[in-house]
C-alpha positions as CSV (number, residue, x, y, z in Angstrom):
1,M,9.0,23.8,-5.9
2,P,6.0,21.9,-7.3
3,Q,6.0,18.2,-6.8
4,Q,4.8,15.4,-9.0
5,V,2.9,12.5,-7.4
6,Q,0.6,9.7,-8.4
7,G,-3.1,10.1,-8.0
8,V,-6.5,8.6,-9.1
9,I,-8.5,10.7,-11.6
10,A,-11.8,10.4,-13.4
11,R,-11.4,11.9,-16.9
12,A,-15.0,11.5,-18.1
13,K,-18.5,10.6,-16.9
14,G,-18.8,6.9,-16.3
15,A,-15.2,6.1,-17.4
16,A,-13.1,3.8,-15.3
17,V,-10.7,5.7,-13.0
18,E,-7.0,5.8,-13.8
19,I,-3.7,6.6,-12.1
20,A,-2.1,9.7,-13.4
21,T,0.9,11.9,-12.6
22,I,-0.4,15.0,-10.6
23,T,1.5,18.2,-10.1
24,V,1.1,19.6,-6.6
25,P,2.1,23.3,-6.3
26,D,3.8,24.8,-3.2
27,P,1.3,26.0,-0.7
28,G,0.2,29.6,-1.1
29,P,-1.2,31.9,1.7
30,G,-3.6,29.9,3.8
31,E,-2.8,26.6,2.2
32,A,-1.1,23.3,3.2
33,V,0.4,20.3,1.4
34,V,-0.4,17.1,3.1
35,R,1.3,13.7,2.6
36,V,-1.7,11.4,2.6
37,Q,-1.4,8.2,4.7
38,A,-4.9,6.7,4.2
39,C,-8.1,7.5,2.2
40,G,-11.4,5.7,2.4
41,V,-13.4,4.9,-0.8
42,C,-16.7,6.7,-0.3
43,H,-19.9,6.7,-2.4
44,T,-19.4,10.4,-3.0
45,D,-16.3,9.6,-5.1
46,L,-18.4,7.3,-7.2
47,H,-21.0,10.1,-7.6
48,Y,-18.2,12.3,-8.9
49,R,-17.1,9.7,-11.4
50,E,-20.7,9.2,-12.6
51,G,-21.2,13.0,-13.1
52,G,-23.7,13.1,-10.2
53,V,-22.1,16.1,-8.5
54,N,-21.1,18.3,-11.5
55,D,-19.4,18.0,-14.8
56,E,-16.1,19.7,-14.0
57,F,-14.0,16.8,-15.2
58,P,-11.3,15.7,-14.8
59,F,-11.7,15.0,-11.1
60,L,-9.0,14.1,-8.6
61,L,-10.9,11.7,-6.4
62,G,-10.7,10.9,-2.7
63,H,-11.6,13.0,0.3
64,E,-12.0,10.7,3.4
65,A,-8.4,11.0,4.5
66,S,-5.7,11.5,7.1
67,G,-2.1,12.3,6.7
68,I,0.9,14.4,7.8
69,V,1.3,18.1,7.0
70,E,4.4,18.5,4.9
71,S,4.4,22.3,4.3
72,V,2.3,25.3,4.9
73,G,1.9,28.7,3.2
74,E,2.0,32.2,4.5
75,G,-0.2,33.1,7.4
76,V,-1.0,29.5,8.4
77,T,-1.3,29.1,12.2
78,E,-3.8,26.2,12.6
79,V,-1.3,23.5,11.7
80,A,2.4,23.1,11.2
81,P,4.7,20.6,9.3
82,G,4.7,17.2,11.0
83,D,1.2,17.5,12.4
84,F,-1.1,14.4,12.0
85,V,-4.4,15.6,10.6
86,I,-7.8,14.5,9.4
87,L,-8.8,16.3,6.2
88,N,-12.3,17.9,6.2
89,W,-14.5,19.6,3.7
90,R,-15.8,22.2,6.2
91,A,-13.1,24.8,6.5
92,V,-15.2,27.5,8.2
93,C,-14.8,31.1,7.2
94,G,-15.5,32.8,10.5
95,E,-17.3,35.7,8.8
96,C,-20.6,34.5,7.4
97,R,-24.0,34.8,9.0
98,A,-23.8,31.3,10.6
99,C,-20.3,31.8,12.0
100,K,-21.1,35.2,13.4
101,R,-24.1,33.9,15.2
102,G,-22.0,31.2,16.9
103,E,-23.0,28.3,14.7
104,P,-19.9,27.6,12.6
105,Q,-21.0,24.1,12.0
106,Y,-23.4,25.6,9.5
107,C,-20.9,27.9,7.8
108,F,-22.2,29.2,4.5
109,A,-18.9,30.0,3.0
110,T,-16.5,27.1,3.6
111,H,-13.4,27.3,1.4
112,N,-10.8,25.2,-0.4
113,A,-7.3,25.9,-1.7
114,K,-7.2,28.7,-4.2
115,Q,-4.5,27.0,-6.4
116,R,-5.4,24.0,-8.5
117,M,-3.4,20.8,-8.8
118,T,-2.9,19.8,-12.5
119,L,-2.0,17.0,-14.8
120,E,1.4,17.0,-16.4
121,D,0.1,18.9,-19.5
122,G,-1.3,21.7,-17.3
123,T,-4.9,20.5,-17.3
124,E,-6.5,21.7,-14.1
125,L,-8.1,19.1,-11.8
126,T,-11.2,19.5,-9.7
127,P,-10.5,17.9,-6.3
128,A,-13.4,15.9,-4.8
129,L,-15.0,18.0,-2.1
130,G,-12.0,20.3,-2.4
131,I,-9.6,17.7,-1.1
132,G,-8.5,15.2,-3.8
133,A,-6.8,12.6,-1.5
134,F,-6.5,9.6,-3.7
135,A,-3.0,10.9,-4.2
136,E,0.3,10.6,-2.5
137,K,0.2,14.3,-1.6
138,T,-2.6,16.9,-1.9
139,L,-3.0,20.6,-1.6
140,V,-5.8,21.9,0.6
141,A,-6.8,25.0,2.6
142,A,-5.1,24.9,6.0
143,G,-8.6,25.1,7.6
144,Q,-9.3,21.7,6.0
145,C,-6.7,20.1,8.3
146,T,-7.8,19.1,11.7
147,K,-5.0,18.1,14.1
148,V,-5.6,15.0,16.1
149,D,-3.7,12.4,18.3
150,P,-0.9,11.0,16.1
151,E,-1.2,7.6,17.8
152,A,-4.5,7.0,16.0
153,S,-4.6,4.5,13.1
154,P,-4.5,6.6,9.9
155,A,-7.0,4.2,8.2
156,A,-9.5,4.5,11.0
157,A,-9.0,8.2,11.7
158,G,-9.5,9.2,8.0
159,L,-13.0,7.8,8.0
160,L,-14.1,10.6,10.3
161,G,-13.4,12.9,7.3
162,C,-16.8,12.0,5.8
163,G,-19.0,8.9,6.1
164,V,-18.5,7.9,9.7
165,M,-18.7,11.5,10.9
166,A,-21.9,11.9,8.9
167,G,-23.5,9.0,10.7
168,I,-22.3,9.7,14.2
169,G,-23.2,13.4,13.8
170,A,-26.7,12.6,12.4
171,A,-27.4,10.9,15.7
172,I,-25.6,13.1,18.2
173,N,-25.5,16.6,16.6
174,T,-28.6,16.7,14.4
175,G,-30.9,14.2,16.1
176,G,-29.9,15.2,19.6
177,V,-30.0,11.6,20.8
178,T,-29.5,11.4,24.5
179,R,-29.6,8.8,27.3
180,G,-32.8,6.7,27.4
181,D,-33.9,7.6,23.9
182,S,-35.3,5.1,21.4
183,V,-33.7,5.4,18.0
184,A,-34.4,3.7,14.7
185,V,-31.9,3.7,11.8
186,I,-33.2,2.9,8.3
187,G,-30.4,1.8,6.0
188,C,-27.3,0.0,7.5
189,G,-24.5,0.9,5.2
190,G,-21.4,2.7,6.5
191,V,-23.3,5.9,7.4
192,G,-26.2,4.1,8.9
193,D,-23.9,1.9,11.0
194,A,-22.1,5.0,12.2
195,A,-25.5,6.4,13.2
196,V,-26.1,3.2,15.2
197,M,-22.7,3.7,16.9
198,G,-23.5,7.3,17.6
199,A,-26.8,6.5,19.2
200,R,-25.1,3.9,21.4
201,L,-22.4,6.4,22.3
202,A,-25.1,9.0,23.3
203,G,-26.8,6.5,25.6
204,A,-29.9,5.5,23.6
205,S,-31.7,2.6,25.4
206,K,-33.2,1.1,22.3
207,I,-31.5,1.1,18.9
208,I,-33.5,-0.5,16.0
209,A,-31.6,-1.2,12.8
210,V,-33.6,-1.5,9.6
211,D,-32.3,-2.9,6.3
212,V,-33.2,-5.4,3.5
213,E,-30.1,-7.5,4.0
214,D,-29.6,-9.8,7.0
215,R,-25.8,-9.6,6.8
216,K,-26.0,-5.8,7.1
217,L,-28.3,-6.1,10.1
218,E,-25.8,-8.5,11.8
219,T,-23.1,-5.9,11.4
220,A,-25.4,-3.2,12.8
221,R,-26.1,-5.5,15.8
222,K,-22.3,-5.9,16.4
223,L,-22.0,-2.1,16.4
224,G,-24.7,-1.4,18.9
225,A,-28.2,-2.1,17.6
226,T,-30.4,-3.7,20.2
227,H,-33.0,-4.9,17.7
228,T,-33.0,-5.5,13.9
229,V,-35.8,-5.4,11.3
230,N,-35.6,-6.9,7.8
231,S,-37.9,-4.5,5.9
232,R,-37.9,-6.8,2.9
233,T,-40.2,-9.2,4.8
234,T,-41.5,-7.0,7.6
235,D,-43.3,-3.6,7.6
236,P,-40.7,-1.5,9.3
237,V,-43.1,1.1,10.6
238,E,-45.2,-1.5,12.4
239,A,-42.1,-3.2,13.7
240,I,-40.6,0.0,15.1
241,R,-43.9,0.9,16.7
242,E,-44.2,-2.6,18.2
243,L,-40.7,-2.3,19.6
244,T,-41.5,1.1,21.2
245,G,-44.7,0.3,23.0
246,G,-46.8,1.2,20.0
247,F,-45.6,4.8,19.9
248,G,-42.7,5.0,17.5
249,A,-39.0,6.0,18.1
250,D,-37.9,9.2,19.6
251,V,-35.4,9.7,16.7
252,V,-35.5,8.0,13.3
253,I,-32.5,8.4,11.1
254,E,-33.0,7.8,7.4
255,A,-29.7,6.8,5.9
256,V,-30.8,5.7,2.4
257,G,-32.0,8.9,0.8
258,R,-35.2,7.6,-1.0
259,P,-38.8,8.9,-0.8
260,E,-40.2,5.5,0.3
261,T,-37.7,5.1,3.2
262,Y,-38.2,8.7,4.2
263,E,-41.9,8.1,4.5
264,Q,-41.3,5.1,6.6
265,A,-39.1,7.2,8.9
266,F,-41.8,9.9,9.1
267,Y,-44.4,7.5,10.3
268,A,-42.1,5.4,12.5
269,R,-41.3,8.3,14.8
270,D,-43.2,9.1,18.0
271,L,-45.4,12.1,18.3
272,A,-43.1,15.1,18.7
273,G,-40.2,12.9,17.6
274,T,-37.5,13.8,15.2
275,V,-36.7,12.5,11.7
276,V,-33.1,13.0,10.4
277,L,-32.4,12.7,6.7
278,V,-28.7,11.8,6.2
279,G,-29.1,9.6,3.1
280,V,-28.4,11.6,0.0
281,P,-31.3,11.8,-2.5
282,T,-31.0,12.5,-6.2
283,P,-32.3,15.7,-7.7
284,E,-35.5,14.2,-9.3
285,M,-36.8,12.6,-6.1
286,R,-40.0,14.0,-4.5
287,I,-42.0,13.2,-1.4
288,D,-45.7,13.5,-1.0
289,L,-47.0,13.7,2.6
290,P,-50.4,14.8,3.9
291,L,-49.8,18.3,5.3
292,I,-52.1,17.6,8.2
293,D,-49.8,14.7,9.2
294,V,-46.8,17.0,9.2
295,F,-48.7,19.4,11.3
296,G,-50.5,16.9,13.6
297,R,-47.5,14.8,14.4
298,G,-45.4,17.7,15.6
299,G,-41.7,17.3,16.2
300,A,-39.0,18.0,13.8
301,L,-38.0,17.1,10.3
302,K,-34.2,17.7,9.8
303,S,-31.6,17.1,7.2
304,S,-28.0,16.4,8.3
305,W,-25.2,17.6,6.1
306,Y,-21.8,16.2,7.2
307,G,-23.4,15.3,10.5
308,D,-23.7,19.0,11.4
309,C,-20.1,18.6,12.5
310,L,-17.5,21.2,13.4
311,P,-14.2,19.4,12.7
312,S,-12.2,21.4,15.2
313,R,-14.6,20.3,17.9
314,D,-15.7,16.8,16.9
315,F,-12.6,15.1,15.3
316,P,-10.3,15.4,18.3
317,M,-13.1,14.4,20.7
318,L,-14.0,11.3,18.7
319,I,-10.4,10.3,18.2
320,D,-9.9,10.5,22.0
321,L,-12.9,8.2,22.4
322,Y,-11.4,5.9,19.8
323,R,-8.1,5.8,21.7
324,Q,-9.9,5.0,24.9
325,G,-11.6,2.0,23.3
326,R,-15.0,3.6,23.4
327,L,-15.5,4.1,19.7
328,D,-14.6,1.2,17.4
329,L,-13.6,3.0,14.2
330,D,-11.5,0.0,13.2
331,A,-14.7,-1.9,12.7
332,F,-15.5,0.2,9.6
333,V,-12.2,-0.7,7.8
334,T,-13.2,-3.8,5.9
335,E,-10.1,-3.9,3.8
336,T,-6.9,-1.9,3.0
337,I,-6.0,-1.6,-0.7
338,A,-3.4,0.0,-3.0
339,L,-4.0,3.1,-5.1
340,D,-4.5,1.0,-8.2
341,Q,-7.4,-0.9,-6.7
342,V,-9.9,2.0,-6.4
343,E,-12.0,0.9,-9.4
344,Q,-12.4,-2.6,-7.9
345,A,-13.3,-1.0,-4.6
346,F,-16.1,1.0,-6.2
347,T,-17.6,-2.3,-7.4
348,K,-17.4,-3.9,-3.9
349,M,-18.9,-0.8,-2.4
350,H,-21.8,-0.7,-4.9
351,D,-22.5,-4.4,-4.3
352,G,-22.6,-3.8,-0.5
353,D,-19.6,-6.1,0.2
354,V,-17.7,-3.7,2.3
355,L,-18.2,-0.9,4.9
356,R,-15.0,0.8,3.7
357,S,-12.1,0.0,1.5
358,V,-9.2,2.2,2.6
359,V,-6.3,3.1,0.3
360,I,-3.0,3.0,2.3
361,F,0.0,4.9,1.1
């Protein structure tokens, strides 16, 4: 029968979040109910609250999560009750053009649970990224559950559900960083730092972290950056070129999502190098580049959506590396908080005081 749990909702654009009683239905065909153990506070949740994604209020926030499958609906074979899973927002369909050509990481028809969770009065909730994990339990499509090693810390594992995966994937999957490459990362928040870690994991020989705050650059250095550049006082393009023999980096990852930093990334790459945009821009932003430079510099200009990850492939592998001590996911957990502290966590995140606040249930 349906269950009632506590969850964090955003009722209206810009309004402070609040805790409300949520009704979670029994899972239908292809669905699963997950008892959430941990959920990171991500910028995307703040975008939802501010109306930056859409206006389908009220939202049930939270999406960067891990937990235990409690029950599954008819036809579910991917997971079973008791499985420890990371929730993802790329439940691939297996039937679209991308899936049929063997590239499910680009699935064009990812799906969510068909049923909606509701408030006590029956008001339907829109779950953030189809997940809604700032709640004691949540209803998702079974394909949004990726089974991983249950010995992993829930707080650390859940971060692969969004930001950390986006950064690591931008380096490894989208950027194709490999051993001996030079890499520059512009913007050293959680995603940028994860890109630094991904570049290190891939064997990059030189990893240049760029930011306007020294404290963020120090964190990037701890996570694998070999060089740092404060772009508030130094031209980052010239600095990156100087650090790479005058050529520019093989791969430049832009983790800010602004026209000016994208232009810096474009000119800081080597000839035939790669630019990866993983920072999320706003709809009104535009770039203006000489087309002759786009042509003449060659290489590739790519965007990275969710780190071009395939959860069933990437999550278990990265958790294995974490369990082996080769991927320090714990470094991203700045603090653990209670469900009623999400609003304060948004402020800390906006001010750059944390890599991740993680709600623990």
